[in-house]
C-alpha positions as CSV (number, residue, x, y, z in Angstrom):
1,M,0.0,0.0,0.0
2,I,1.4,3.4,-1.1
3,E,1.1,6.2,1.4
4,D,0.3,9.8,0.3
5,P,-1.5,9.3,-3.0
6,G,-0.3,11.6,-5.7
7,R,3.0,12.3,-4.1
8,A,4.6,8.8,-3.7
9,C,6.3,7.2,-6.6
10,P,5.5,3.5,-7.2
11,V,8.6,1.2,-7.1
12,G,7.6,-0.1,-10.6
13,Y,8.2,3.3,-12.1
14,R,11.9,3.1,-11.5
15,Y,14.5,2.1,-14.1
16,G,17.7,4.1,-13.4
17,A,19.8,6.2,-15.8
18,G,22.0,3.2,-16.8
19,A,19.0,1.7,-18.6
20,L,19.3,4.5,-21.2
21,R,22.6,2.9,-22.4
22,A,20.4,0.5,-24.4
23,A,20.8,0.3,-28.1
24,P,18.7,2.9,-30.0
25,A,15.3,1.6,-31.1
26,I,14.5,4.7,-33.2
27,E,16.7,6.2,-35.9
28,A,15.9,9.5,-37.6
29,E,17.3,12.6,-39.0
30,T,14.5,14.6,-37.5
31,L,12.7,13.5,-34.3
32,Y,9.8,15.3,-32.6
33,V,9.2,14.4,-29.0
34,A,5.8,15.4,-27.6
35,G,5.0,15.1,-23.9
36,G,2.0,16.3,-22.0
37,L,-0.6,16.3,-24.7
38,Y,-3.1,15.8,-21.8
39,G,-6.0,14.7,-24.0
40,N,-6.1,17.9,-26.1
41,T,-7.4,16.6,-29.4
42,C,-7.0,20.1,-31.0
43,A,-3.3,20.0,-30.1
44,L,-3.1,16.5,-31.4
45,D,-4.4,17.6,-34.8
46,A,-1.9,20.5,-34.9
47,L,1.0,18.3,-33.9
48,L,0.3,15.7,-36.6
49,D,0.0,18.5,-39.2
50,L,3.3,20.0,-38.0
51,V,5.3,16.8,-38.2
52,A,3.8,16.0,-41.6
53,L,5.4,19.2,-43.0
54,E,8.8,17.4,-42.7
55,P,8.8,14.3,-44.9
56,G,10.7,11.5,-43.1
57,A,10.4,13.1,-39.6
58,K,9.4,10.8,-36.8
59,L,7.2,11.5,-33.8
60,V,7.5,10.0,-30.4
61,F,4.9,10.6,-27.6
62,N,6.6,10.5,-24.3
63,G,3.7,10.1,-21.9
64,D,0.7,11.7,-20.4
65,F,-1.1,12.0,-23.7
66,N,-4.2,11.4,-21.7
67,W,-5.7,13.5,-18.9
68,F,-8.6,15.8,-19.8
69,N,-10.1,13.3,-22.3
70,V,-12.8,11.7,-20.1
71,D,-15.2,11.6,-23.1
72,A,-15.0,8.1,-24.6
73,R,-14.7,9.5,-28.2
74,E,-11.9,11.8,-27.2
75,Y,-10.2,9.0,-25.3
76,R,-10.3,6.8,-28.4
77,R,-9.1,9.6,-30.7
78,V,-6.1,10.3,-28.6
79,N,-4.9,6.8,-27.9
80,E,-5.5,5.4,-31.4
81,A,-3.5,8.3,-32.9
82,V,-0.7,7.8,-30.4
83,L,-0.4,4.1,-31.0
84,A,0.1,4.8,-34.7
85,H,3.5,6.3,-33.7
86,A,6.4,5.5,-31.4
87,A,5.4,6.1,-27.7
88,I,6.3,5.6,-24.1
89,R,3.8,5.7,-21.2
90,G,3.6,8.3,-18.5
91,N,2.3,8.0,-15.0
92,V,-1.2,8.7,-16.4
93,E,-1.2,5.8,-18.8
94,S,0.4,3.6,-16.1
95,E,-2.3,4.3,-13.6
96,L,-5.0,3.8,-16.2
97,A,-3.8,0.4,-17.3
98,Q,-2.5,-1.0,-14.0
99,P,-3.3,1.2,-11.1
100,A,-0.9,0.9,-8.2
101,Q,-2.8,0.7,-4.9
102,G,-2.8,4.0,-3.2
103,A,-0.8,5.8,-5.9
104,G,-3.6,8.2,-6.9
105,C,-2.6,10.0,-10.1
106,G,1.0,8.6,-9.8
107,C,2.4,12.1,-10.4
108,G,5.0,11.9,-7.7
109,Y,4.3,15.5,-6.8
110,P,7.0,17.3,-4.8
111,Q,6.2,19.3,-1.7
112,W,6.1,22.6,-3.5
113,V,2.8,21.5,-5.1
114,G,-0.1,22.2,-2.8
115,D,-2.2,19.5,-1.2
116,A,-5.4,20.9,-2.9
117,E,-3.9,20.5,-6.3
118,V,-2.7,17.0,-5.5
119,D,-6.1,16.0,-4.3
120,R,-7.8,17.4,-7.5
121,S,-5.3,15.4,-9.6
122,N,-6.2,12.2,-7.8
123,R,-9.9,12.8,-8.5
124,I,-9.2,13.6,-12.2
125,M,-7.5,10.3,-12.4
126,E,-10.5,8.5,-10.9
127,K,-12.8,9.9,-13.5
128,L,-10.4,9.1,-16.4
129,Q,-10.0,5.6,-15.0
130,A,-13.7,5.1,-15.4
131,T,-13.5,6.1,-19.0
132,A,-10.5,3.8,-19.5
133,M,-12.3,0.8,-18.1
134,G,-14.9,1.2,-20.9
135,E,-12.1,1.0,-23.5
136,A,-10.3,-2.0,-22.0
137,G,-8.6,-3.2,-25.1
138,L,-7.1,0.2,-26.0
139,T,-6.1,0.8,-22.3
140,K,-4.3,-2.5,-22.2
141,R,-2.3,-1.5,-25.3
142,I,-1.2,1.8,-23.9
143,G,-0.3,0.1,-20.6
144,G,2.1,-2.2,-22.5
145,L,4.2,0.8,-23.8
146,P,7.7,1.0,-22.4
147,M,8.8,3.5,-19.7
148,F,11.6,5.0,-21.8
149,A,13.2,4.9,-25.2
150,V,16.5,5.5,-26.8
151,A,16.9,7.1,-30.3
152,R,19.7,8.1,-32.5
153,V,19.6,11.4,-34.5
154,G,22.6,11.7,-36.7
155,E,25.4,10.4,-34.6
156,T,23.9,11.5,-31.3
157,R,22.2,9.2,-28.8
158,I,18.9,10.5,-27.4
159,G,17.3,9.4,-24.2
160,I,13.5,9.8,-24.2
161,V,11.8,9.7,-20.8
162,H,8.6,10.9,-19.2
163,G,9.9,12.0,-15.8
164,D,13.6,11.9,-15.3
165,A,16.5,9.6,-15.8
166,E,15.7,7.6,-12.7
167,S,11.9,7.2,-12.7
168,L,8.9,7.6,-14.9
169,A,7.4,10.1,-12.5
170,G,10.7,11.7,-11.3
171,W,11.0,15.5,-10.9
172,G,14.7,15.7,-11.4
173,F,14.3,17.5,-14.7
174,S,11.9,20.1,-13.4
175,Q,12.8,23.7,-13.8
176,E,12.6,24.1,-10.0
177,L,15.3,21.5,-9.3
178,L,17.4,22.5,-12.2
179,S,17.6,26.0,-10.6
180,T,19.6,24.5,-7.8
181,D,23.3,23.4,-7.7
182,A,22.2,20.0,-6.4
183,G,19.7,19.6,-9.2
184,R,22.2,20.5,-11.9
185,S,24.8,18.1,-10.4
186,A,22.3,15.3,-10.4
187,A,21.5,16.0,-14.0
188,S,25.2,15.8,-15.0
189,A,25.5,12.5,-13.2
190,A,22.4,11.2,-15.0
191,F,23.9,12.1,-18.4
192,E,27.2,10.4,-17.6
193,A,25.4,7.2,-16.5
194,A,23.1,7.2,-19.5
195,Q,25.8,8.0,-22.1
196,V,23.5,10.2,-24.2
197,G,23.9,13.7,-25.7
198,V,20.3,14.8,-25.3
199,I,17.5,13.8,-23.0
200,A,13.9,14.7,-23.9
201,S,11.4,14.8,-21.0
202,S,8.2,16.4,-19.9
203,H,6.0,15.4,-16.8
204,T,6.7,18.6,-14.8
205,C,4.4,20.8,-16.9
206,L,6.9,23.7,-17.3
207,P,9.5,23.7,-20.1
208,V,13.3,24.1,-19.7
209,L,16.2,23.8,-22.1
210,Q,19.3,23.2,-19.9
211,S,22.9,22.8,-20.9
212,V,24.5,20.0,-18.8
213,P,28.2,19.6,-18.5
214,T,29.6,16.1,-19.0
215,A,33.1,14.6,-19.5
216,K,32.5,14.6,-23.3
217,G,31.3,18.2,-23.4
218,E,28.0,20.0,-23.1
219,A,24.8,17.9,-23.3
220,V,21.3,19.2,-23.6
221,L,18.2,18.5,-21.5
222,A,15.0,19.4,-23.3
223,N,11.8,19.3,-21.1
224,N,9.0,20.4,-23.4
225,G,6.6,21.2,-20.6
226,A,3.3,20.5,-22.3
227,A,2.2,19.9,-25.9
228,G,-1.4,20.3,-25.0
229,M,-1.4,23.4,-22.7
230,P,0.2,26.9,-22.8
231,N,3.6,27.1,-21.3
232,F,4.2,30.8,-21.1
233,R,2.2,33.7,-19.7
234,G,-0.1,35.3,-22.3
235,T,0.2,32.5,-24.8
236,R,-2.3,29.8,-25.9
237,H,0.0,27.2,-27.6
238,G,1.8,24.0,-26.6
239,I,5.4,23.0,-27.2
240,V,7.0,20.0,-28.8
241,T,10.8,19.2,-28.8
242,R,12.4,18.9,-32.2
243,I,15.8,17.2,-32.5
244,S,17.4,17.2,-35.9
245,V,20.5,17.2,-38.0
246,R,19.0,20.3,-39.6
247,P,17.9,23.5,-37.9
248,P,14.2,24.3,-38.1
249,K,12.8,26.5,-40.8
250,A,10.0,28.0,-38.8
251,G,8.1,27.8,-35.5
252,A,11.0,27.7,-33.1
253,L,10.7,29.5,-29.8
254,Y,14.3,28.9,-28.7
255,G,16.9,26.2,-29.2
256,A,20.5,25.0,-29.0
257,S,23.1,23.2,-31.0
258,L,25.4,20.5,-29.6
259,D,29.1,21.3,-29.9
260,D,30.7,19.3,-32.7
261,A,27.7,17.0,-33.0
262,C,25.7,18.7,-35.8
263,V,22.5,18.2,-33.8
264,H,20.0,20.9,-33.2
265,V,17.5,20.9,-30.3
266,H,14.5,23.3,-30.4
267,A,11.2,24.0,-28.7
268,I,8.6,24.3,-31.4
269,A,5.2,25.9,-30.9
270,V,2.2,23.7,-31.3
271,R,-0.4,26.3,-32.4
272,Y,-3.7,24.5,-32.0
273,D,-7.2,26.0,-32.2
274,A,-7.4,27.4,-28.7
275,D,-11.0,28.5,-28.9
276,A,-12.1,25.1,-30.1
277,W,-10.1,23.3,-27.4
278,E,-11.6,25.6,-24.7
279,E,-15.0,24.5,-25.9
280,R,-14.1,20.8,-25.8
281,F,-12.5,21.1,-22.4
282,L,-15.5,22.8,-20.9
283,A,-17.8,20.1,-22.3
284,Q,-15.8,17.5,-20.3
285,W,-14.8,19.6,-17.3
286,P,-17.4,22.3,-16.6
287,P,-16.9,25.3,-14.2
288,G,-16.2,24.1,-10.7
289,S,-14.9,20.7,-11.7
290,E,-11.5,19.4,-10.6
291,A,-9.7,20.0,-13.9
292,W,-11.4,23.4,-14.4
293,R,-10.2,24.6,-11.0
294,S,-6.6,23.3,-11.5
295,Y,-6.1,24.1,-15.2
296,F,-8.6,26.5,-16.8
297,P,-6.7,29.7,-15.9
298,R,-3.6,28.3,-17.5
299,I,-5.6,27.1,-20.6
300,C,-6.9,30.7,-21.1
301,N,-3.8,32.7,-20.1
302,G,-0.8,30.5,-19.7
303,P,1.2,30.0,-16.5
304,D,3.3,32.7,-14.8
305,Y,6.5,31.7,-16.7
306,S,8.5,33.1,-19.5
307,V,10.8,32.0,-22.4
308,R,13.6,33.6,-20.4
309,D,12.8,31.3,-17.5
310,A,13.0,28.3,-19.8
311,M,16.1,29.1,-21.8
312,R,19.2,27.9,-19.8
313,V,21.8,26.9,-22.4
314,A,25.4,27.9,-22.2
315,P,26.2,30.7,-24.7
316,Q,28.9,28.7,-26.5
317,S,26.6,25.8,-27.1
318,A,23.4,27.5,-28.1
319,A,21.7,30.1,-30.3
320,A,18.6,31.6,-28.7
321,L,15.8,32.3,-31.2
322,A,13.5,35.3,-30.8
323,L,9.8,34.7,-30.3
């Protein structure tokens, strides 16, 4: 029995950074990594259109593609689309397919997240689990997805996780922990153990592009925040991480280039129909509901966070792009 639902991390979520030394299962010249779609079907449509603009580009969903989609049709739409691409599961998919007793939402929330928000997330999960039970075959398939993946873009190894390098629901790659010396030190150790040049994550809801020193030079950590929600104040678009041997032609918010590796890592805007999504969201989560209370202000106006907050790449390793 897990104590403190929503904050504790189930033992089964752990894999350790060394697991990312595995042989790459995905090879691409351009790779899009989308975390935190959160059941936003308008963002899903925009994302698929965006990737289709680059012939040969591959898309990986790195977890929590479900969350707000308690309507059965929306649930099917999201998961059928995800399963047509490479994907790993997040804590949401894990707790839909095989709920750990007492885990709640499985988010592993740290103490800086308030108890009321944790409680609402646990209740959102309960409602989504009811939908998932009615789509048992589909839910079983997403529960069978791996917890991490390894890709190769050009000559660079890419670790793809949902949380951090240790656990599916870890917060080690949150902008809060990466603002501390201890957090940055832990990230460096994780890259050394994983032997990768880039790690793409999400889970923590706020984006960060962080340079990470290693024995082989600067590596890059790209947390895309959320593909299905606004990530910066005053905006109404999501973010996807693009990793490529070529720089992007358009849509980049900021980015970095790995020294001597000819690999470019950028945050790309996912510009979905925000008005249509607001309507779909309210149809599933009306005013006063758990998700409305936790997320509707962000859906309308973005979080209190800026591009300057997210961009943390050493000047010699990166070229910041203007909004």
